[in-house]
C-alpha positions in Angstrom: 9.8 18.5 -11.3 9.2 16.2 -8.2 10.9 12.8 -7.9 10.3 9.8 -5.7 13.3 7.4 -5.2 12.6 4.3 -3.3 15.4 2.3 -1.7 15.8 -0.5 1.0 14.1 -3.6 -0.5 15.5 -7.0 -1.0 15.3 -10.6 0.3 13.9 -11.4 4.1 13.2 -14.6 5.6 9.7 -15.1 6.9 9.7 -13.5 10.4 12.3 -11.1 9.2 12.3 -7.2 8.7 13.2 -4.8 6.1 12.9 -0.9 5.9 11.9 0.9 3.0 12.8 4.6 2.2 11.3 7.3 0.2 13.0 10.2 -0.8 11.6 13.2 -2.3 13.3 16.0 -4.5 12.2 18.6 -6.9 9.4 20.8 -6.1 8.2 20.9 -2.6 5.7 18.1 -1.6 4.5 20.1 1.2 0.8 19.2 1.9 1.2 15.9 0.1 0.4 12.6 1.7 3.1 9.9 0.9 1.9 6.2 0.8 3.1 3.1 -0.4 1.6 0.8 -2.6 2.4 -2.8 -3.6 2.0 -5.3 -6.7 2.4 -8.8 -6.6 2.6 -11.1 -9.6 -0.7 -11.5 -11.0 -2.5 -9.5 -8.4 -4.0 -6.0 -8.6 -1.9 -2.9 -7.1 -3.1 -2.3 -3.7 -2.3 0.7 -1.0 -0.4 -0.6 2.1 0.2 2.5 4.1 -0.1 6.4 4.2 1.2 9.1 6.0 -0.1 12.6 5.7 2.1 15.7 5.9 0.6 18.5 8.3 -0.3 16.2 11.4 1.6 12.9 10.2 -1.4 10.8 10.6 -0.5 7.1 9.6 -3.2 5.1 8.1 -2.4 1.3 7.1 -4.3 -1.8 5.1 -5.8 -4.4 7.4 -3.2 -6.6 6.1 0.2 -5.1 7.6 -1.6 -3.5 10.5 0.4 -4.0 13.7 3.5 -5.2 11.6 4.1 -2.3 9.2 5.1 1.3 10.6 5.4 4.4 8.5 6.8 7.6 9.4 8.0 10.6 7.7 10.9 13.2 8.3 9.9 16.3 6.8 13.5 17.9 7.4 15.1 15.1 5.2 12.5 14.8 2.8 12.0 11.1 3.4 9.6 8.7 4.4 9.9 5.2 5.9 8.4 2.1 6.1 9.6 -0.4 8.6 8.3 -3.9 7.9 8.3 -6.7 10.6 7.1 -9.9 11.0 7.2 -10.2 7.2 5.1 -12.9 5.4 5.7 -14.6 2.3 2.5 -12.8 0.7 4.2 -9.5 1.5 6.4 -10.3 -1.4 5.7 -7.7 -4.1 7.4 -4.5 -5.9 6.7 -1.6 -3.3 5.8 1.7 -4.9 6.2 5.1 -3.3 3.4 7.6 -4.4 2.3 11.0 -3.3 -0.7 13.0 -3.7 -2.3 16.3 -2.3 -3.7 15.3 1.0 -6.8 17.0 1.0 -9.0 17.6 4.2 -8.5 15.6 7.1 -6.0 13.3 5.3 -8.6 12.4 2.7 -5.8 11.4 0.3 -4.6 8.6 2.5 -7.9 7.4 2.7 -8.2 7.3 -0.9 -4.8 5.3 -1.3 -6.4 2.4 0.7 -9.3 2.2 -1.3 -9.6 -0.4 -4.4 -8.0 0.6 -7.3 -6.2 3.5 -5.9 -4.0 4.3 -8.8 -6.3 6.9 -9.6 -5.6 9.1 -6.9 -1.7 9.2 -7.3 -0.2 12.2 -8.6 3.5 11.2 -8.2 5.1 7.5 -8.5 8.5 6.4 -7.5 10.1 3.5 -9.5 9.3 0.7 -7.5 11.5 -1.5 -5.4 11.5 -5.3 -5.0 10.7 -7.3 -1.5 10.8 -10.8 -1.5 9.9 -12.8 1.8 11.3 -16.4 1.5 13.3 -19.2 2.8 
């Protein structure tokens, strides 16, 4: 059974940085895209970023482009989300998610659509990120 385990959430000041990690264990996630979703109180869950397995192409929501960077270390079975220039509106529970990457990284494109949850095959438990003074 595949498991995704997030770590690295916490409290940051506006303009600060945090790095989230997503470790995966169990059956191999070869050829799975790994993404990050977030859900703020009272808001819909949204895709934030995604990275493919084979060519490690990265995808970002417009709201985080230029501030967040996703990376992947397949040897360590870990995906990272470096979050810089944090804003209060980044406050949310962040979830690591996985799905078979599809042709030309199509799963990553799915993850950044509205209502992306239906494309997820594996969920992490979530980690809270709070950006506040």
